[in-house]
N, C-alpha and C positions, 0 to 999 in steps of 0.2 A: 491441600489445594482446595479452593472453594469450588462449588458446583459450576459457577459461570465460567471459570477458567478451564475446568474439565470439558465443558460443553464446547468451548471455542477450539479445542484440540481435535474434535471429531470431524471426520470428513462429512460431506453432504450425504453420502450413502449411509454412513453410520448413524447420522441424525435421523434420517428417514426410517431406518430400520428400528431405531430405538423408540420412535413415536408409535410405530405399529405395535411393538412389543408392549409399550405402556398402555395402549388402547385395549389390546387383547387381555392384558392382565389386570385391567382396571386399576392402574397405578395412580399415584398422587396426581390430581388434576393440575396443580400449579406447575409441577415438574414437566408435565406434558405440554402445557401452554408455553412454557419457557423454551422447551425444545423446538416446538413448532415455530415460535417467533424467531429463534436463531436460524432455523432452516430457511424461513421465508426471507430474512434479511440477507443471508449469504447467497441464496439463490438469485435474488435481485442483483447483487453485486456481480455474480458470475454471468448473468444474462447481459448486463451492461458491458462487461469485458468481451464477451463473445461477439456482441453486435458491433462494438467499436472496432474490434480486431477484424471482423469480416468487412466492414466498410473501408477500413484502412487498406485492405487487400483488394479493393475494387468492387465489392458487392454493392449493388445499387440500393438506395433507400426503397425503391419499388419492390425489389426482391425480398428485402428484409421485412417490409410491410406485409407482403404476401405470406411469408413464413409465419408471421404473428397474427395473421387474420385481420390486419388493420390497413388503413390507407398509407401511401407513401408519406403524406404530410404528417400523419399521426406518429409514424415511426420516427421521422426526423425530430418532431417536437419532443418526443420522449427521450430519444437517445442522442440527438445531434448537439452541435456546438453551442446552441443557445442555452440549453439547460446546463451544460458544463460551465459556460462562462458565468452563469448565474450562481452556480454553486461555488466556483472558485473566486468570485469577486471578494468574498470574505476570507477564503482559505489561503490564497496566495500570500496575503499580507503576513500570515502566520507560518509560512513554510520554513523560515529561518529558525523560529522558535521550536517548531515541530522537529526539525532536524536535530537541534541540540537535545531536545527531550528524548528522541530515539536513542542517541548515543549514551545519554545519561541512564536510560533504562537498561541498555546493554551492560553498562558498567555495574549496575545494581543487580544484574542477573535476572531481570524481569522481561523475559522473552515475550510473554503474553501481551504486555503493554505495547511492544513493537508489532506483534502480529496483528493487532486490531487495525493498524494503519496500512497493512499490506493488501495487495490484490490477491485473489485466490491463486493465480499462477505463481506469483512471487512467494507466497507462503509455502507452496509445494516445493519450490526450488530452494528456498532458504529456511529449511526446517530448524527446529530448536537445536538439534545436535550440530548441524552444519554451522549455523551462525554463532552459537556460543563457543564452539571450538575455535573459530577464527578469533573471537574476542579474547578468549583465554590466552591465545598465543600473543596477542598484542599486550595484554596485561603482564604476562610473564616476561616479555621483553622490555617493557617501558613503565610498568607500574600502573596504578589506578588513574582514571581520568580526572583531571583537575578543572579543565575548562574547554569550551568550544569557542574559537575566535576566528576573526577574519572571514566571515561567511560571505559568499557571493552566490548570485542566482542567475542562471542562464536558461535559455530555451534549449531543447534537446540538440539542436545543431551546433550549439556552442557559440553562435555568432551574435546573438542579441541579448542584452541584459533585460530580464523581465521587469525589473523595477522601473524601466523607462516606458514600457508598453504593457502594463499589467493586464487590463481587460482584453486588449487586442490579441494577446498571445496565450491567454490562459488555457484555452482548449487544447493546445498542443502539449501541455505538460511543462515541467521545469526540472532542472537539475540544481541542487544546492550543494556547494562544496564548502567545507569548513576545516579549520586546522584543529586537530585533536591534541590538546596539550596534556601530556601525562607527566607523572612524577619524574621520569627519567628519559623523556624523549617526546617526539612529535610524530603524528601521522596525518595523512590526508583522509578525510571522511567525505564521501559523496553519496547522496541519496537522489534517486530519480523518482519523480512523481508523474502520474498520468493526469489527464485533464480533469479528473474529479478529486485530485488531491491524495490519491492512494499511492503507496510506495510500490514501484515496479522493480527497484534494484537498490542494493546497498553495497558500497565498495569501500574498502579500507586499504590504503596503499602508502608506501614510504614517500616522504617529500621528494619531489622531482621525478616521480615515476612517469614514464612515457607510455603512449599507446594503450591507454586505459579503455576498457570496454564501453564506457560512457562518461 
């Protein structure tokens, strides 16, 4: 396993501890820089998740700004819908392709490629052991993946097709459903994305399954 893949598996606390150890032991400077960069990137992602989650639960932009030591306007500009729409204007067009790539990566056993698209919370819930065990059961039942077809894209409430209102609904996230065609059977694959294009959930179910979590 290469060092970058190993680094992605570490928790934020583990990364911070390793940076401190590297500094104390005068370890390789490049390794320390890469560790610090990974910590900074994932910390930013985690901060965005916490802020968006807090605001979704009713915390005002004023309170969020106060917690960060900035104005309400600055907090909204940094974390609000405008930035998300700007990011997703390019990403949403690729959500169908990204969904296919995720399932192809699972079939190749490349969990790390899938992990890079997950939110921090999703990665904690869908660990390598958990997700790959589910996929192994699918392959054992139906054989290897041959194609992803018939993809549809909806908003989280399931009532609006995102392709009709791309920029308008980007900030609320999207759910992509595709048919997973295996050697000896088919499954439904669903991936939920947040407003920044990160994966918040992955679901694999038999065709015709009802009352799915999302």
